[in-house]
N, C-alpha and C positions, 0 to 999 in steps of 0.2 A: 504493500500500500504506500509506504513512504517513498518508494522509487518513483511513483507516478504523480505524487502531489506537486513537485516542482514543475513538471511538464504542464500541468493544468495552470500553474502560476504563470508560466511563459505565455500560454494562450490568452489568459486574462489580461496580462500586461499589454499585449499587442492590441487587444480590443480596446483597452482603456486609452491607448495612445491615439486611436483613430479620430475620435471626436475633437481632440485637441489640435488637430492638424492645422486648422485655419488660424491659430493664434500666432502673434508675432514672435519672432525668434528672440531669445534672451541673450544677454551678455554671458560670457563664460562664468560658470558657477564659482570659479576661484578668484574672481575679480575682488580686490580689496576695497574697503570703505574709503571714501574720498577725503580722509583727513590729511593734513599737510604731511605728517610723518609717514603715513602709509604710502602716500604718493611717491615719496623719495624711495621707499623700498621697491616699488613696482618698477621704477626706472632701472634700478640695479638688476632686477630679475630679468628684464628684457635684454640687457646688454650682455649678461653672463654667457649665454650659449655661443657668442661669437669667439670667446676664448676657449682654448683647449687645455685643460689642466694637465692631462696625461702626456702632453707633448714632451719630447726630448729636446725641443728647440726653444725653450723659454716660454714666456707668457704672451706671445704675440697672438693676434686674432687669426681666424681661420685662413684668411687670404695670405697672411704673412708667415704661415707655418709651412716650412719646406718639407712636408710629408703628407701622405695620403691619410687624412683624418675625416671621420664622419661623426656627426652629432645627431642622435635621435632624441628629439625633445619630448616633453611630457604629453603634448597634444597628440603626437603620433602614437605613443604608447597607449593612450586612452582610446584613440580612435580604432586601433587595431586590436584592442583588448589583449595586449601582450602581458603574459604572466610567468613565462618560463624562459630559460636561456635558449632553448631550442627554438621557441617562437621568435625570440629576439633576432636569432641568426638569419631568419627568413628575410629580414629587411635590408640586407646588404649582400651583394653578390660575391664579395671577397670572403665571406664567412660560410661555414658549413658545420654540420654536426660531426663530432669526433668521439664516438661512444657516448650516446645520450639516451639511456634507457628511460622509459616511463617508470616513475616511482622511485628514481634514484637521483643523486646529484649528476649534473650533466656537464659535458665539456664540449667546446667547439674548436674549430681550426680557423685560422686566418692565413690567407695566402698559402694554404696547403700544409701548414704546420700546426699541430695541436698545441693549444696553450698550456703552459706550465701551471698546474693548479696551485703551486706554491707562490708564484710571483706574477702570474698573468692576469689576475683579477684584482681590481683596486676599488676602494671606496674613498672618495674625496682625495684621490691621488696617492693613497697609502695602501700597501699590500694587505689583502685579506685571504683567509683560507678558502680556496676555490672548491673544496669538497663540502658544499652546502647548497641548499635550495635557495638560490639568490633571489630575494624578494625585490619587488619593484614599486610597491605602494609608496615608499618614502623617497623615491628617486625623481629628481627634476629633469635630468637628462642622462643619456648614456653616451660616452665618448669612446669611439673605436679608433685607436691609433694603429695603423697597419704597418707591418714591417718591424725591423730591428729597432729597439729603443733602449740601447745600453745605458745612456745617461739617465734616463728616467727610472729604469727598473733594475739595472745591474745584471745579475745572472737571470736569464729568462730565455724562453723559446723565441726563435727569430720571427715568428709570424706576427707578433704584436701584443698589445694589451687592451683590456676593456676596463674603463674607469666609470664607476657609478657615482654620479654627483648628487648629493642629498638635497632635498627641499630645504629652503631657509624659512625662518619665521615670516609670516604674512597674515593679514586679516582674512581668514578663510574658514568656512565651516561647511563641509559637504558630507553627504552620505551616499554611498554607491551600493546598490544591491544588484545581484546578477544570478542567472541560471543558464542552463543549456538543455539540449534535447535529451541528454542522458539523465538529467534530474539533479545536477549539482546545485548547491546553494552557496552563495558568496555574498559577503558584506564587508565594506571598508569605510572607515571614517577618516577625514582629514580636517583637523582643527588647529588653527593657528591664531595667535594674538600677541600684540605688543603690550605687555603688562605695564610697562612704563616707557617713557621715550627712549630708554637705553637698554631695556631687557625684553626680548621677544622669545616666544616658544612656539613649537609646532609639534603636534602629536599625530601620528598615523598608526592605524590599527586595522587588521584584516582577519577575517575568519572564513575559512574555505573548507567546505564539506563537499569534496569533488567525487562525482560518479564517473569513473573512467570508461572509455569505450572498450577497454580490455577487461575481460571477466576477472573477478577476484582482485582487481587493482584499484578499488575505491580508496580514497585517502582523506586525511584531514590536515589542516594547517592553521596555526595561530601565529599572528605576527604583531609586534608592538615596537614602536620607535618614538624617540624623542629627539628633537633638534632645538638648540638654544643659542641665541646670539646675545652677547653682552658687550655694549659699547662702553669701554672703560676710558673715560676722559675723551679728549678730542682726537687722540692719535692711536689709541689702542683698541683692539677688538678681539674677543674670545669667542670661538665657535666650537660647540660641542654637539656630537651626534652619537646616539646609542640606539641599537636595535637588538631585539631578541626574537627568535622564531623557533617553534617546534613543529615538526611534521611527521606523519606516519602514513606509509603507503607501501603495499607490496610491490616489489621491483619485478618488472617483466624481463625475462632473459631474452637475449637476441638469438637469431638463427645463425647457423654456420653452413658453409658450403657442403653439399652432399658429396661424400667421397673426396672432399677437398678441391673439387673442380666444377661442380654444377650448382646453379642457383636452385633453391627449393621451389617447387611448383605447387599450385593450388593452395596457397597459404591463406589461412583465416587469421587476419590481423587482430581479431577480437579474442583469439585463443591465447591463454597463458601457458607457455611451455613449462612442463615439469611441475605444475601446481600440485602441492600436497596440503592436505587439510591442516597439518600441524605447523606449517610455516607461518612465521609472524611477519607483520609489516615492518619495513625498514624504518627505524626512527632516526631522525636527524635533528639535533638541537644546535643552534648557532647563536653566537653573540659577537657583535662588531661594535667597537667604540673608536671614535676618532676625536682628537682635540687639536685645534689650531689656534695659535695666538699670532696676531700681526701687530707690528708697531711701526708707525711712520716716524722715522728718525728725523726726516726733513721732507720737503716736497719732492726730493729726488731719490731718497733712500728709504728702504723699508726692510725690516727684519721679519722672518717667519720661523716659528718653531711649531712642529707638529708631531704628534705621537698617536699610535694606534695599537689596539689589541683586538685580535680576532681568534675565536675559538669555536671549533665545531666538533661535536661528538656524534658518531655514527654507530647505531646498534643494528648490525647486519645479522639477519636470521632468515635465510632464503632457501628454497629448493631450486638449485641452479642447474639449468640445462647446459651441458658442456660435453663435446667430443663423443667418442664411441669406443673408448678403450675396452669396455666390457660387453659391447654388442657383438653378436655372433658374426656379422658381416665384416667386422674389423679384427677378428681374433687372429687371423694368419699374418697380420702386419702389412698386408698389401695396401690398406687404406690408412692414411695418417690418423692417429688417435685423437688429435686436436681438431677434428672436423666431424660433422654428422656422418652417419653411415649412408651408403648410396641409396638405401631404401627409406631413409628418413629416420632411422633409429638414433637415439641420443641417450647418453648417460644422465642420470639425475643425482645430484650431490646435495647432501645436507651441509650447508655452509653457514657457520656461525662465527661472528667476530664482534663481540660486544665492546662497548666503550672505546671504539677506535677514535682517538683524540688527536686533533691537529691544532697547533697553536702558532699564530703569527704575531710578532711584535715588531714595531718599527718606530724609530725616533729620528727625526730629520730637523736640521737647523740650516737656514739659508739666509743670505743677504742679497737683496736686489737693489740696483741703483742705476742712475743715468748720469753721464758726464760727457764732456767733449774735450777732444784734443785738437785744437784748432778748428778746422771745418769738418772734422770727422766726429760723428756721434757714437757713443757707446751705451749699450744696455747690458750691464754685467750681472751675472748670477753666479754666486759661489756658495758652497755648502758642504755639509758632512751628513752622513746617513749611517745608521746602524740597524740591521735587520736580523731577527732571530726566528727560526722555525724549528719546531719539535714535533715528532710523531710518536705517540705512545699507543701500543697495541697489545692485545692478548695473543698468545699462540692460538691460531684459529682452528676450528674444526672444518675439515673439508673431506667428507667421507661419502663414498659411493653407496647409494641405497637401492637403485633399481634402474630400469631402462624403459623409456617411452618412445613414442613415434610422433612425428610432427602432424600426422593425420588422425591421431586418436581423438574420437569424439569426447571421451572422458579420459583424463590421464590416469593410468594405474596408480593405486595408492600403495605406499611402502612404509615400513616402520622407520622412524628417524634413528640416527646413530646414537649409540650409548656413550660416545666420547664426549668429553667436556673441554671447554677452552682452558688454556693454561693461564698463568698469572700475567698481569699487566706489566710490560717492560718497555723501556725506551728503545725505539727502533731507529730514530734519526735525530741528530742534533746538528743543525746547520746555522752558521753565523756568517753574516756579511758585514763588513765595515768598508766605508767608501768615502772618498772626497771627490767633488765634482766642480766644474767651472764651465761657464759658457759666456761668450762675449758676442753680442749682436752689434756689428759695426756698420754704421750707415754712411754711405758716400753720397751726399746730396739726397734728393728725393727719389731717385730711381734705383739705386743699388744698395743691397745689404749683404754682408758676409758674416756668417755665423761660424765660430770656431770654438771648440771645447772638447771635453771628454770627462770620463769618470775612471778614477783609479779604485779598483775594488780588490779586496782580500777576502777569500772564501775559506773558512775552516769548517769542515764537515766530517762528522763521525756517524757511521751506521753500525747497527748491532743485529745479531741474529734473532730468531724467534725466541730464543732462550735468554737473550740479553747479553750474549758474549760479543766482544768487539769484532767487527768484520773488516772495516777499513777506516783509515784516518787520512783524509786528503786536505792539503793546504795548497792554495795557489793564489797568485797575485797577478793581475793584468791591468793594463791601461787600455781603455776602450775609447778610441778617438771618434770624433764625428765633426763634419764640416758641411756647410751648404752655402750656395750663392743664390740670391734672390734678385730678380729684375722686375721692377714695377713698370711694366710697359705702358700702362695707362692708369688712371685713377681707379679703374675697376678690374684691371687684369694684371696678373703676375705670373712669372715663370720661375722655375727653380731647378737646381741640380744639387744632389746631396750624396754624401758617403757616410755610412755608419758601420761600426764594428760592434758585435755583441758576443756574449758568452752564455752558453747553455750547458747544463749538466749532462754527463754521459748517461746513456740508457742502461737499464738492467737486463741481463740475459734471461730469456724465458726459461721456465723449468724444463722444457723439452729439448734444450740445447745441451751440449757437452759441458759447457761452463756455467751451468744453472746458477743464477743469483749473482754472478759477477757484474760489477759496474765498470763500464768503459770510461776512459778519461773524458773530462769536459772538452767541449768543442767550441772553436771560434768561428763565428759566422760573419760574413761581410755582405753589405747591401749597397748597391748604387741605384739611384732613382732620379728620374727627371719628370717634371710635371708642370701643369699650367692650371690656373684657377681664375674664375671669372665671377665677380660678385657686384652686379650693377646696383644692388640695394640690399636691404635686409630681407627682401621678399624672395630672392632667387639666387642660388649659388650653383655653379657648374665647375666640375673638376675632372682632370685627366692625369693619370700617372703611369709611367713605364718603369719597371723595376727588374732587378736581377739579384737574387739572394743565393749565396753559395756557402756550404759548410761540409765537413767530412760526413760520409755516409756510414751509418751503423746499422747492421742487419744480421739476420741468421743465415750464414753461408752454408750451403750444402757441402758436405765433405764425407770422408771415410770413417769418421768417429762412430762409436757405438750408438750415439744418439742420432747420427745422420746430419746434424747441424752444429755449428759453433758460432756463437755471437761475436762478431768482429767489427772493426772499423777499417773500411777499405773504399777507396775511391771518393768521389765528390757527389753531393746532392745539389742540384741546380734548379732553382725555381725562377722562371722568367715570365713576366705577365704584364698585362695592360688592364687598367681599371678606369671606368667612367662613372661619374655620379652627377645627379641633378636633383636639387631639393628646393622647394619653395612654390611661389605663386606664378603660374604661367599666365593667368589672367585674374580679373577680380573675383571670379567664381571658381576657378580651377586650380587645385593644389596638387602637386605631384612629388613623389619620392621614388627615384629610380636609380638603378645601378646595374652595371654589367662588368664582367671580368672574364678575360681569357688568360689561362695559366698553363704553362708547360712545366711540368715537374718531372725531372728525370734523374737517374743515377748514372754516373760515368766511371769507367776504370775500376769496377768493383771486383773483378776477377771471376764473376759469374755472368756469362754471356746472356743467359735467359732473363736476367733481371735488369738488363740495360736496353736502351733504345725505345722505351715506351713509357706511358704515363705511370706514375707511382700510385699505390693503393689509396683510395678514398680522396682523390683529387680530381674532380671533373674538370675537363679542359675548359668548358664554358659554363658560366652561370649568368643568370639575369634575374632581376627583381624589379617590378614596376607596380606602384600603387598610386591611384589617382582618386581624388575626392572632388565632386562637383556639386556646387550649391544650385539647386533648381531655381531659375528666375521666376517661375510662376507659382512657387510654393515657398514663402518665407520660412526660414528655419529648417527646411528639409534638404538634406544632401544625400547623394548616392555615391557609392564607392565601388571601385573594382580593382582587382590585383591579379598579377600573373607572375608565377615563379617557374624558372626553367633551370634544369641542370643536364648537361650532356652525359653520355655513358660514363660510368664510374668503375674503375678497375677494382677487382676484388681478390686477385691473386698476385703473388710476387712476380710471376712470369708474364703477367698481363693478358693471359689467354681468356680469363673469365671476367666479364664486365656486367655490372648492373645496368639495365637499359636506361636511356635518357628519359626524362619525364617533364611534363608541363602540368602545372596546377593552377586553377583559376579560383580566385576568392572574390567575394562580393560583400557589400554592406549597405546599411541604411542608417542615417543619423537624423534625429529630429530634436530641435531645441525650441523651447517655448517658455512661457511664464505661467505659473500656477500660484494663486494667492500672492502675487507680487514676488514670487521666488523663482529663480531660474531652475529649469528642469531639462536634462539632456538624456535622450533615449538612444541607445546604440545597439543595433542588430547586425551581426556579422555571420557570414557563412564561409567557412574555410573548405577548400576542396569541393567546390560546387558540383562537379561532375563525378564525385566519388571515385577518383582515379586511384588505382593501386600503383605504388611505386616504392622502391627501396631508397630511403632518405639518407642512409648512413651505412658505410662499410668500415667504420672505424675500429681501432684496436684498444685493448686493455691487457696489460701484463704480457704483451707479445702475441696475443691471439686476436684474430679478427672476427667481427660479428656483423650480422646484417639486421637492420631494423627497418621494418616497413613504415611508411608514412601513415598518418592518421586518416581514417575515412572522413566523409563529409561531417562537419561539425557546425551546429547552429548554436550561437550564443547571444544572449541578450543581457544588457546592463542598463541601469537607470541611475543617474546621478542627480541628487537634490541639493540645492543650496539651502542651508538651514538658517 
């Protein structure tokens, strides 16, 4: 009965909206009251999205940032009802899923490189633990910095970073409720107020009782956040952000290739592989805190001190579908055990890893200022940074309990393992200390030269499942970067840049001869040229051509007993072109569009079959277009349409098996009006209008590759009330 109640609520809401159709459109529900103080705050909020906090090239605006950066603002997130990282990735063609299961924390790739979950995700510019369900209710905008960002992040994957910028205090009181065709129930509140002329607060909270399209994968989520601004005197400002979230949801296992070579056929994407009645939902609790103090030493100089703490705890208790080591069709060793059997059989494991705890802490101090040496202007940034990351885990249970088949109408039920997890031990202790400097040198009005770098020292210790030391690495590197910017006109700029980055070596999978070994850290290099056009705040257009190189680390086929050894050999080269357009094409038409062409290949690896073709989970072409049009004959009513495309996606190291290309069409309807002198906004969206089946992800985890189907058609409705 409860499952159908929210569906009737959806129907009733649509009917209620119809007679309100003729009323005038309201202003945005979050508009502040027109007091003098509040008006000052609104101006700051409007100008903020033009700056990119996560940039390695200082605090310049978007047009003067010599890198491919994308800003997804709050309006776009609300209009598209984005609530997960995987949904966020749909809005930029340079991004894609990289092992993003339903019900678990998700990861994405930028420019074909999976983000480092330790350093690739940021909140207000500071690193947070990426192993969490990243909430968006308290986020004003999301900044996507594409490519190497050594100065901004230090040790990181070369694809880029994603920075979540929190909402600041403002005069706002809104309530949002939502549902979907599955029967989910969602509510969120956004309340802000300036308590005094110098102290403002903002509270966001959300409660999500989601009904998944995958059977047995319903979940719950509670989220709470607080942001506070304190104007201390005329020169000083303190900003504090804190949020806490709990979530529980069963995680859906991914598919694997049949016999290691063939895509599964006749897949029911609503079916949960390996489901066992005794398996528990995955619980993820996360806390993120950032504090930043700024002080204006003079009109030209400012100091900034920022600190962050991020902690996530994962309670993993799943029935995991993996491989076919125990299936009859794989018994003779002719089929790789880390793939499903040719007939669709797969092993089911009782996997338990409670209290998997990840902590990130960062402290940064920097000085920013402007000065001139004759006719040459300088904008200088210097600073120091300390980052600490720890991982504490129990010795997990990972025990085979039985075998199922992908076409089972009901998964056979088996008894759970009698094994119990071991004690909690420290598995990783990683510390980075760094000093950085960047000078933006201006030659007149037309040319800028940026030069700087980051000197980083990494001390990292890892431990076995029993807490015994395994490795102790220490390295120091200087990561340079430079760029040249030409302001061709008042609205157009062109740039060329070079950046060096450092990323950690990968761990050998368990099925290789050197199981558990960590390879050395690798240095990546990126060159990029691009152009940007921003005629006004209403429309921005960008293009970037780039090339990223780094050593290639992979499982090399050999004559060892395991048949593979994880090695570093050859080079991994990603060469691509990115195009973006965001803003108003006309008074009534708004567009957000991007396209990317990316060639990702390995050279000189020593394994001929692994060269000369696209790498796994990197489609050569992606595109994303979303348009919103306000109907001239219906005040307050807008229609939306979207299109997502990805070309064929490689699923095997030799490139012989590929997931087919796909196109997905989305649609939406938005209606704004006033009710009892209060703004009301209705938002109806339909994802995957034609219910297209497609493989959205062929990403990897712990050296194994998985296939995740895209969601079927999904209808969602939300209503936002100004209180």
